[in-house]
C-alpha positions in Angstrom: -0.2 -0.1 0.0 1.5 3.1 -1.2 2.3 5.9 1.8 2.8 9.5 1.7 6.6 9.1 1.3 6.2 7.0 -1.7 3.7 9.7 -3.3 6.4 12.7 -2.6 9.1 10.4 -3.9 7.5 10.6 -7.3 6.2 13.4 -7.6 9.7 14.7 -7.0 8.4 16.9 -3.6 8.8 16.9 0.3 6.1 14.9 2.3 5.4 18.1 4.2 4.0 19.5 0.8 2.1 16.3 -0.1 0.8 16.1 3.4 -0.6 20.2 3.0 -2.0 19.3 -0.6 -4.1 16.2 1.2 -5.3 18.3 4.0 -6.1 21.3 2.1 -3.9 23.6 4.8 -1.2 25.7 3.8 -0.1 26.6 0.3 1.2 24.5 -2.6 1.8 25.4 -5.8 -0.1 24.5 -9.3 3.0 23.2 -10.4 3.3 20.7 -7.4 -0.6 20.2 -6.8 -0.4 18.5 -10.4 2.7 16.3 -9.9 1.0 15.2 -6.4 -2.2 14.5 -8.0 -0.5 12.1 -11.1 1.8 10.5 -8.4 -1.9 9.9 -6.3 -3.6 8.5 -9.4 -0.4 6.3 -10.6 0.3 4.8 -7.0 -3.6 4.4 -6.5 -2.9 6.0 -3.3 -5.9 6.3 -0.6 -5.1 8.8 2.4 -5.8 7.7 5.8 -9.1 9.1 7.1 -8.2 9.2 10.2 -5.1 10.9 9.9 -6.4 13.3 7.7 -8.8 14.5 9.9 -6.3 14.8 12.6 -4.4 17.2 10.7 -7.3 19.2 9.3 -9.4 18.8 12.6 -12.4 18.0 10.7 -13.7 14.0 11.0 -15.9 14.6 8.1 -18.8 13.2 9.9 -22.3 14.7 9.6 -24.5 14.0 12.5 -28.4 12.9 11.9 -30.8 13.8 15.0 -34.2 11.9 14.5 -37.0 11.5 16.8 -38.0 8.0 15.7 -37.1 5.3 13.0 -40.5 3.6 12.8 -42.3 4.0 9.4 -41.0 5.3 6.1 -40.9 8.9 6.7 -37.5 8.9 8.6 -35.9 6.4 6.3 -36.5 8.6 3.2 -34.8 11.7 5.1 -31.8 9.2 6.4 -31.7 8.1 2.6 -31.8 11.3 1.2 -28.8 13.1 3.2 -27.1 9.8 3.3 -26.7 9.6 -0.9 -25.9 13.6 -0.9 -23.3 13.3 2.0 -21.6 10.4 -0.3 -21.8 12.9 -3.0 -19.3 15.2 -1.0 -17.0 12.5 0.8 -18.7 12.7 4.0 -20.5 10.3 6.1 -23.1 10.2 8.3 -23.8 9.2 12.0 -27.0 8.8 13.2 -28.8 9.3 16.5 -32.5 8.1 17.2 -34.0 9.8 19.9 -37.5 7.5 19.9 -36.9 6.5 24.0 -36.4 10.4 24.8 -39.0 11.4 27.6 -37.8 14.7 28.3 -36.0 17.5 26.7 -32.9 16.3 28.8 -33.2 12.7 27.1 -33.4 14.5 24.0 -30.3 16.7 24.5 -28.5 13.5 25.3 -28.7 12.2 22.1 -27.8 15.5 20.6 -24.9 15.6 22.9 -23.9 11.8 21.5 -23.3 13.1 18.1 -21.6 16.4 19.4 -18.9 13.8 21.6 -18.5 12.0 18.5 -16.5 15.2 16.9 -19.6 15.3 14.4 -18.8 18.5 11.9 -22.3 19.5 11.9 -25.7 18.2 12.6 -28.8 18.1 10.9 -32.2 17.6 13.1 -35.6 16.5 12.3 -37.7 18.4 14.8 -41.2 19.3 14.6 -41.9 18.4 18.1 -39.3 21.0 19.5 -40.1 24.9 20.5 -38.0 27.9 18.8 -36.4 29.1 22.0 -35.1 25.4 22.8 -33.6 24.9 19.1 -32.3 28.6 18.9 -30.6 27.8 22.4 -29.0 24.4 20.8 -28.0 26.8 17.8 -26.1 29.2 20.1 -24.3 26.0 21.5 -23.6 24.6 18.3 -23.2 26.9 15.0 -23.2 24.1 12.4 -26.5 22.7 12.7 -29.6 22.8 10.5 -33.3 22.0 11.2 -35.5 19.8 9.4 -39.0 20.1 9.2 -39.4 23.3 11.4 -40.0 26.5 10.2 -39.2 29.9 12.5 -38.3 33.5 10.9 -35.8 33.8 13.9 -33.8 30.6 12.8 -34.0 31.9 9.0 -31.1 30.1 7.1 -31.4 27.2 8.8 -34.7 26.1 8.8 -36.1 23.8 5.8 -39.9 23.1 5.7 -42.7 22.0 3.8 -46.0 24.4 3.4 -47.8 21.7 5.5 -50.6 24.6 5.5 -51.2 24.7 2.2 -51.1 20.7 2.1 -53.9 20.8 4.6 -55.8 23.1 1.8 -55.2 20.9 -1.0 -56.6 18.5 0.9 -59.6 19.8 1.7 -60.1 21.4 -1.7 -59.9 17.9 -3.2 -62.3 16.0 -1.1 -65.0 19.0 -1.8 -64.4 19.1 -5.2 -65.2 15.1 -5.3 -68.2 16.4 -3.7 -67.9 14.9 -0.3 -69.6 17.3 2.6 -69.2 14.5 5.5 -65.4 14.6 6.1 -63.6 13.1 9.2 -60.1 13.8 9.9 -57.4 11.8 12.0 -54.8 14.5 12.5 -50.8 14.0 13.1 -49.9 14.9 16.9 -51.0 18.4 17.2 -48.2 19.1 19.7 -46.1 18.9 16.8 -45.6 21.8 14.2 -46.3 20.1 10.9 -49.2 18.3 12.1 -50.8 21.7 13.5 -50.2 23.7 10.4 -51.7 21.0 8.2 -54.7 20.6 10.6 -55.5 24.4 10.8 -55.0 24.7 7.1 -57.4 22.1 6.2 -59.6 23.4 8.7 -59.7 26.8 7.7 -59.9 26.0 3.4 -63.1 23.9 4.5 -64.3 27.0 6.2 -63.5 29.2 3.2 -65.5 26.4 0.8 -68.5 26.9 3.5 -67.8 23.3 4.7 -67.7 22.5 8.2 -66.0 19.8 10.4 -67.9 18.6 13.5 -65.3 18.6 16.3 -66.8 14.9 17.1 -65.2 13.9 13.9 -61.9 14.8 14.4 -59.4 12.6 16.0 -55.9 13.2 17.0 -53.5 10.6 15.5 -50.6 8.3 17.3 -47.1 7.9 16.7 -46.4 4.3 16.6 -48.0 1.3 14.0 -49.6 -0.4 17.1 -51.0 2.7 18.6 -52.0 4.1 15.3 -53.8 0.4 14.8 -55.7 0.7 18.0 -57.1 4.4 17.1 -58.2 3.9 13.7 -59.8 0.8 15.3 -61.5 3.3 18.0 -62.2 5.7 15.3 -64.3 3.6 13.2 -66.4 2.1 16.3 -67.7 5.7 17.2 -70.0 4.8 14.1 -69.4 8.3 12.9 -71.3 9.5 9.7 -68.8 10.5 7.2 -68.1 9.9 3.5 -64.5 10.6 3.4 -61.3 10.7 5.6 -58.3 12.9 5.6 -55.5 11.4 7.3 -52.5 13.1 8.7 -49.9 10.7 7.0 -50.0 7.7 4.9 -49.2 5.4 7.7 -52.5 5.9 9.2 -54.5 6.1 6.2 -53.1 2.4 5.1 -54.3 0.9 8.5 -57.6 2.4 8.0 -57.8 1.4 4.5 -57.4 -2.2 5.9 -59.5 -2.1 8.7 -62.3 -0.6 6.6 -61.7 -3.6 4.4 -61.9 -6.0 7.2 -65.4 -4.5 8.2 -66.6 -4.8 4.6 -66.7 -1.0 3.7 -65.5 -0.4 0.1 -62.7 2.2 -0.5 -63.2 4.5 -2.4 -66.8 3.1 -3.3 -68.4 3.6 0.5 -65.3 6.0 2.0 -62.7 8.1 0.1 -59.3 7.9 1.9 -56.6 10.7 1.6 -53.3 10.6 3.0 -50.5 13.0 3.3 -46.6 12.6 2.9 -46.9 10.2 -0.3 -43.8 8.2 1.2 -43.0 5.0 -0.6 -45.6 2.6 -0.3 -48.7 4.8 -1.1 -48.6 3.8 -4.6 -49.0 0.1 -3.5 -51.7 -0.2 -0.9 -55.0 -1.5 -2.2 -56.5 0.4 -3.4 -53.4 2.6 -4.7 -53.4 5.8 -1.8 -54.5 9.3 -2.9 -52.4 11.7 -1.0 -50.6 15.0 -0.8 -47.2 14.7 -2.1 -44.6 16.3 0.5 -41.1 16.7 -1.2 -39.5 15.2 1.6 -36.6 14.0 -0.2 -35.8 17.5 -1.7 -36.2 18.7 1.2 -33.7 16.6 3.4 -31.3 17.4 0.5 -31.4 21.1 0.3 -30.6 21.1 4.0 -28.0 18.9 3.9 -26.4 21.1 1.3 -27.0 23.8 3.6 -25.4 22.1 6.6 -22.5 21.8 4.3 -21.8 25.4 3.1 -22.0 26.5 7.2 -19.7 23.5 8.1 -17.1 23.4 5.1 -17.5 27.1 3.5 -18.8 25.5 0.1 -21.4 27.4 -1.9 -24.0 24.6 -2.7 -27.3 25.6 -3.7 -30.3 25.2 -1.6 -33.9 26.4 -1.0 -35.6 26.4 2.4 -39.3 26.3 1.4 -41.2 23.4 -0.4 -44.6 23.1 -1.8 -46.7 20.0 -1.1 -49.0 18.8 -4.3 -51.8 16.5 -4.8 -51.0 13.4 -5.6 -54.8 11.5 -7.0 -54.9 7.6 -7.5 -57.6 5.0 -6.4 -58.7 6.0 -2.9 -60.7 8.5 -3.5 -63.5 9.4 -5.6 -66.3 11.3 -6.5 -69.4 10.8 -4.3 -71.4 7.9 -5.5 -68.9 7.1 -8.3 -66.7 4.3 -6.7 -63.2 3.2 -7.7 -63.6 4.0 -11.3 -63.7 7.5 -11.0 -59.9 7.9 -11.0 -57.9 5.9 -13.8 -54.5 6.9 -13.1 -52.3 9.0 -10.8 -52.2 12.5 -11.7 -50.3 15.2 -9.3 -51.3 18.5 -8.8 -49.7 21.8 -7.2 
């Protein structure tokens, strides 16, 4: 295996010059840099990442903090971030705060990343308050926030316009002729769920429709809890022809339980999800949903984190708009499964 000395010998320069070229610390003439690069390629030399980190005082590690790994939403975020980091020769360390029960517990998971010398950290944090997050940014500068909106943290917050997503959901169901609409929200203590629900109710009011309070049920986080919730929701025997679900996971469980009870989707009840996660197109029937650009949001946040951390100039945007993706789980009132024949997406 080739060493720094081998590269220096072939390039005709000193070992210190090679070390400066590899680490990026210190000046190296263009002529010497070209010689070193040719020698590296000829010898198939691979710099020792640990030695390079010590010399540059950078680990090339990016921490990713998520509140849970249950369900496809966070898997999509992690996959997008990991792919984006690999494009820039960086690596990921994951902290899953699923077992956290307090702010102190969540902070401990954050400190786990800091103590492993992560150069920067990306947090998915719809449950944390802006003040708490601002304090975290003060103590750790190279930080970006996913799925959180706060003017005080501009340039660090990357979010989907969930209020618009709620409005799109209301318009779709009303345009299909539904008047009796029930809602299974996300956890309303989370910023994104609250924005989505508020947008939905406000748009329903603008369209001259109301949603009775007893037709609104707050959702659960885990699959097991969501399954129990869906069963209890249907046991209430509410009068509705359509249901807007705060995420695709709940929508999938609802369709399954409706089918178990002999209720056809969408002939008897239309079901609309939210997020457009990987499995949405493969439910039976394929799920109509609000497409949230999760992949694009995560990649953009990752690029800005690289900018803050490594002084790069990668393009990014902070706000993303959802869109309606119509498949076969929603239909015009009384028309049933033949009302939608192809998946379509509208903004």
